N, C-alpha and C positions, 0 to 999 in steps of 0.2 A: 031772216036766217043769217045774213051777214053780220048783223049786230050780235047775234048769239055766238057766232064764231069768234068775233073780236073779243067778246067778254070772256069766253073760255080761254083764249090765248093770254089775255091779261092776267087771269087767275093762275094759269100755269107758270107764267113768268114770275109772278109774286111768290108762289110756292117754292119754285126752284131757288130763288134768292134766299128764302128763309131756310131751306134745307142746306144750302152751301155756306151759310153764315158761320156755323160753328167751325167748319174746316178752315175758313179764312181766319177766324180768330185764333185757331190753333197754330196756323202758320205764323201769326204775329208773335207767338210765344217764342222767346229766344231759345228756351230749352228744347223745343221740338225742331228747331232749325238746324240742329247739330247733325252734320252728315258723318258718315262712316269714314274714318281716316285709316287707310290701309298702310301696312308696313311696306316700305319700298324694298327693292331687291338688294340694294346696298345695305340697308339696315338689317335685313335678315342674314346676309353674309357676315356682317360684323358680329352679330350675336352668336351665330352658329359656328364660327371659326374655331373656338377652342375645343369643341366636342364633335365636330363633323367626322373626324377620323377615329372615333371610338368604335369598339366592336358593336355590332347591331343590337345584341341583347342588352348591353349596358346602356346604350343610347335610348332605347325605348323606355327604360325605367327613368332616365333623367328627364325625358320630355313629359312623361306622365306626372312625375313628382313636381315638376316646375309649375303645374297648375294648382298645387296645394302648398303655397309658400309658408303658411303658418305651421303646418305639420313638418315641413323641412327644418324649420328652426327648432321646434320641439325635439325632433329626432336627433339633431346635432347636439343639443344640450344634454340629452340623455346619453348619447354615445360618449361624450367627453366625461361624463360621470362614471361610466363603466368602461374605461379604456382597456383594462386588463382582460376583458372577455374576448374570446376568440369569435370568429365570424359566425359560426353556427350557433354558439351559445348566446350571442347577442341577439340574433334573429329570433330564436325560440323564446328568450326572456321577454322580448318586447311585443309578443303576439297579443297580449291582453291590453295593449295601449289603444286599440281601435284605429290605428293608422292604416292608410292605404297599403296594399301589398307591395307596390313599387317602392314606397318609403321604407318598408321593412327590408326589402332586398338591398337597398342602398346602405343599410347599417353595416353591411360587410365591407363597404368601401368608404372608410372614414375620410380619406382625402377628397373624394368627390362630394361627399355630404357636407364637409366643411366649406368647400368652395361655393356650393349652392346657398349655404346659410350666410356666409360672410358677404358675398356679393349679391345681396338680396334684390337690388334694383335690376341687375342682369337676369336674375331668376324670374322675377315678375314679368319682365319684358319678354323673355322666352316663353313663359306660360301664356301670356296674352296673345302672342303671335300664333302659338300652336292652337289655342282655342278659336282664334278668329278665322284662320284658314290653315287647316292641317295639310292640305295638299301642297300649298305653296312652300310650307316649311320643309316637307320631304323633298320637293323638287330642288330647293336651295341646297339641301344636304348633298344631293347627287351632283349638283353643279360644282360644289366645292371639292368633292372627291374626284370629279373629272379633271378639275384644275390641278389638283395634287398629282394625279396620274400623268398629266402632261409635263409636269415638272420633275418626273422620275422619282417621286418621293417614296412610293410604295416599294421600291427596290431595297430599301433599308429596313423594312419591317421584319423583325426576327420572330416575334412571338404571335404574330397575326397572319392569317391566310386571306389574301385578297383574290376574289373571283369576280368574273363578269358574266351576268346572266341577262340576256336580252337588253344589252347596253346599260345595265344597272350594276353598279359596283357594290359588292357585298363583302363585309369585313367580319370574319369569325376567328375564334382562337385556334391556334395550331393544336394545342392539347385541349381536348374537348371539354374537360371539367375543370380547367384552370384558366382563369380570366386575368389578364394583365391590363393595367390602366396605363396607356401611353402618355408620355410627357413630351411635348414638342413646341417649337417656337412658331407661332402662327404667322410671324412676319417672314418666315423662310420657306416653310413646307409648301405653300401655295404658289410659289414663284412670283410672277409679276401680279401685284394687287391692283385691280382695275379701279376700285372706288377709293381714290386718294382722300376724299372728304370723310370717309368712314373707315379708318384704320381698324384692323381686326383686334378683337379683345385678346390680351396676352396675360396668361396666368403665371404667377411666380409662387412656387410651392415653398412652405417653410422648411428649414433644414431638419426638423425633428422627424420628418418622414423619410425612410430610406429610399434611395433612387439607385437602380441598377444601370450602370453605364454599358454601352454596347461594346462588342469585341473589337470593332474597328472605328477609328476616329471620324470617318466620313459619314457615319450614320446621323440621321436627323431625329432619331427617336431615343428617348430614355424610358425606363419602365419602373413603375412601383412594384413592390413584391407581389407575386401572384396570389390570387385568392382561390382556394379549392372550394368548388361549389358542392356543398352537401346540404343545402337548405333550399327552400322554395324560391327558384330563380327563373327557370326556363318556362315561363307562362305567357310571354309576349313576343311579338315579332312584327317586322315590317312587311306589308303587302305592297311591294314597290310598284307593281303594275297599276293598282288602283289607288295608290298614294294615301294609305291610311294604316293605322296600327291595328293588329288583330291580337286578341287575348283569349286565353282559356282559363279554366278553373285553376287557381293558384295553389291548391293543395296537391301534394304528391308530385311536385314539379322540381324535385331535387336532382334529377338525372338529365343528362344532355339530350336535347331535342333540336333538330335543325329547324330553320325557319320554315322550310317547306312542310315539315310534319306539323308544326304548330298552325300554319295557315290552313292546311287541308284537313285538320282533325275535325271530328264530329261536333265537338262542343265549342268550336272556335266561333267568335263573333267580333264585330268591330268594337273597338274600345269606345266607351261612353263616359263622359265626364260626370262625376258625382259631386253635386254642390254641397252635400253634407260635409265632405272632407275639406271643402274650402274654408269652413269655419268663420263665415261672415266677412271674408276679404272681398272688397268691391272689385267688379270686373271693369275692364278698361273701356269697352264700347257698349253702346246701348243695345246693339243687335245681340251680342253675347248675353247681356243681362236678360233680355226678353226670351232668348232661347232657353235659358235655364230657370226662368220664372223667379228671378231675384228681385226683391222689392227695394233693395238698396241701390241708390243712384250710382251710375258708373263714374269713373274717375274723370273722364272728359266732361260729363254733364256737371259734376260738381265744380270743375274749373270754370265752365261757362256761367254757371249760376253765380259764382263769386264775382266774376267780372260784371254781370248784370247788376248785382247788389251794389257794387262800387260805383258804376257809371250810369246806372239807370236803365230803363227799357230801351233807350236809343242805342245802347252799346251792342255791337255786333261781335260775334265770336272772331277770334284772331284768324283762324284758318277754317274755311268751309270744306275744301276739297283738297285732293292730292296735288292738283295743278297749282293752287294757291300756296300750298306748303313748299313745293319745288321752287316757285317764284320767290318766296321769302328766303329760302336757302341760297338761291343764286344771288339775291341782293346782298345777303350777308357776306358771301364769298367775294363779290365785287368790291364791297366796302373794305374787306381785309386786303384785297389786292391794291386798292387805292392807298391804304395806309402804308403798305409795304413799299409802293413806289414813292410815296412822299418821304418816307424815312430814307430810302436810297438817294433821293435828290438832296435831302439835308446832309447826308453823309458825304456825298460828292462835293457839295458846296463847302462843307467844313474842311475836306481834304484840299480843295482849291485854295482856301484861305491859308491853310498851313503851308502849302506849296509856295504861295506868293510871299509869305513872311520869310520862308527859308531862302527864296531867291533874292529878296531885298537884303537880307543879312549877308548873303554871299557876295552880292554886288558891293555892299558897303566895305567888306573886307578887301575886295579887289581894289577899290578906289584908294583905300588907305595904303595898301602896298605900293600902288602906282605913285602916290604922293611921296612916299618914303624914298622911292628910287630916284625921283626927279627933284630932290631938294637942292638948293644952291650950294656953292663951295664954302668951306669954312673960312672964317676970318684969320688974319695973321696971329692975333692973340690966342685964339683957340689952338692954332697950330703950334705956337710956342708952348702953351700949357701942356699939350699932349706930348711934345718933345721932352719937356722937363720931367713929366711923369715917367716917360719911358726911360730917361737917363737915370732917374732915381730908383727905378725899380730894381736894377741889378745890384746897386749898392745896398739897398734895404734887404734884398734877398740874401746877400752875402753876410750881412750883419745878423740876420735872423738865423742863418745856418750855423754861424759860429756860436751864437748863444745857445742854440739847440745842442750843438756838439758838446760844449762845456757842461751843459746841464746833464746830458746823457752820460758823460764820463764820470761826473760826481755821483750820479745815481748808481752807475755800475760799481764804483769803488765802495760806496756805502753798502750796496747789496752783497759785494764780495767779502767785506770784512767779517761780518758774522759767519759767513760760510767758512772762511779760512779758520777762524777761531774754533768753530765747531769741529772742523776737520782735524785741527791740531789736538784738540782735547780728545777726539776719538782715537787719534793715533797714539797718544800717551796713555790712554786707558789700559791697554794690555800690559805695558811695562809696569805700571803702578800695581796692577793686579798680581803680576808675577812677584814683585818685591814684597807685597803684602803676604802672599802665600809663603815666600821664603821666611819672612819674619815670624809668621805664625808657626811654621814648622820648627824653627830654631827655638822659639819659646816653649813649644811643646816638648822638644828634646831636652831642654834644660830642666823642665819640671819633672820629666821622667827620670833624669839622672839624679836630681835631688831626692826623689822618692826612693830610688835604689840605695843611695848613700844612707838615708835615714833608716831604712830597713836593715841594712848591714850593721849599722851601729847598735840598733836595738837587739839584733841577734847576738852580737859580741857581748853586750852587757848581760844578756840572759845567761850566756855560757859562763861568764865570770861568776855570776851570783850562784849558779848551780855548783860550780867547782868549790866555791867557798863553803857552801853548806855541806858538801861532802867531806871536807876536811875537818870541820868543827867537831863532830862526835868522836872521832878518833883521838883527839887531844883531851877531851874531858874524861874518858874512861880511866886512864891511869891515875889521874888526880883523885878520882873518887875511891879507887882501891887504896891508895895511900892514906887517905883520910880514915877509911875503915880500919886499916891496920894500926894506925896511930891511936 
């Protein structure tokens, strides 16, 4: 009996080893050793900072759309092609594109859609964090809002209404069917930022989009032009107590509905990710990939497989857990601190060398001045030469002054001569002009007198000729009578 028992035990041990062998082999596979890397609290705050203070209705659409990055890019390109369309017309025209309803709702907000498309790395990181742990993302949003409330940031919100329900901050539009997109500096609105290694993401909007400035300069918010909601928009809301998003049917959702009404409506259900709208984009983690039955390897798995191909099966993944990730980050930070301290030491040494050179130069100058002060007395010859130079200086100076005076007087005379001649000529000019005018007047008078005399003579000669002609016929008539009589 004992031998039978021993045999059965040996068989059981052998069978157990054979059954556990495949799992052991699987553990040796580097692709299976990859553990889930969660986003840290600092990373979530960094990613969510530019959108955490958006109105709840818009924020739900942004979170859902971030899980479909390819459709975001397609929608943004389509919206740029039809920029002239109004919000309602754009949403209706794009209904046949087959995009997710949240993507269609964002067509009415081109500024937000362009940011999601341009900063695609940020969009994918946001979508991966939301798919990986939806509750942590919503908790991080509430943490950022509480931090902004502690910094008295909500006092400056003009177009939004901030309410607190069960210690949860809810942001809704003041005008129910007009939604404004806030623009704010993430480095200011949250007050003191706790995670110095993870500064908040800051968006700079292009100048082609109009921005409405607040009525008072102390405000921390600016606003894009308001969008009138007349399309399917109010079909999603936050269930803050349970930390997930609730959606209803997106048709006939063009009228305002509060988040309570959406959450408690009859057809409301928890939002579920649709892999078909993902359009083949790989998921970040293996757990999310398995959850949605994706056959494409995750991004982390592809990175680890590439490292295995490069370094062989002995290669281990760079980071297995969050503890190792934190340790590597701390090592990087300590290296940066060491470099900064080393650079400070070098700068101080360089400053010390400069200071020493300056002090040596100053000491050299002081020694030179001291030597000049304590020089021996001059010799007798030097004294004589200096005396001779001093005695010659006044004589030379007087000679120089005399020559300069003569030169100045001659220059003055030369300069005055043409001036005097010109003055004399100018003074004689009116007399000459008067004489010329008199001469011309006299010549003109003579000419007029001569013309008068000539005319008088001609008149006298004409009178004489006329009188002579008058006399001649009287004399000829008696002679003719005499001839006739004879």
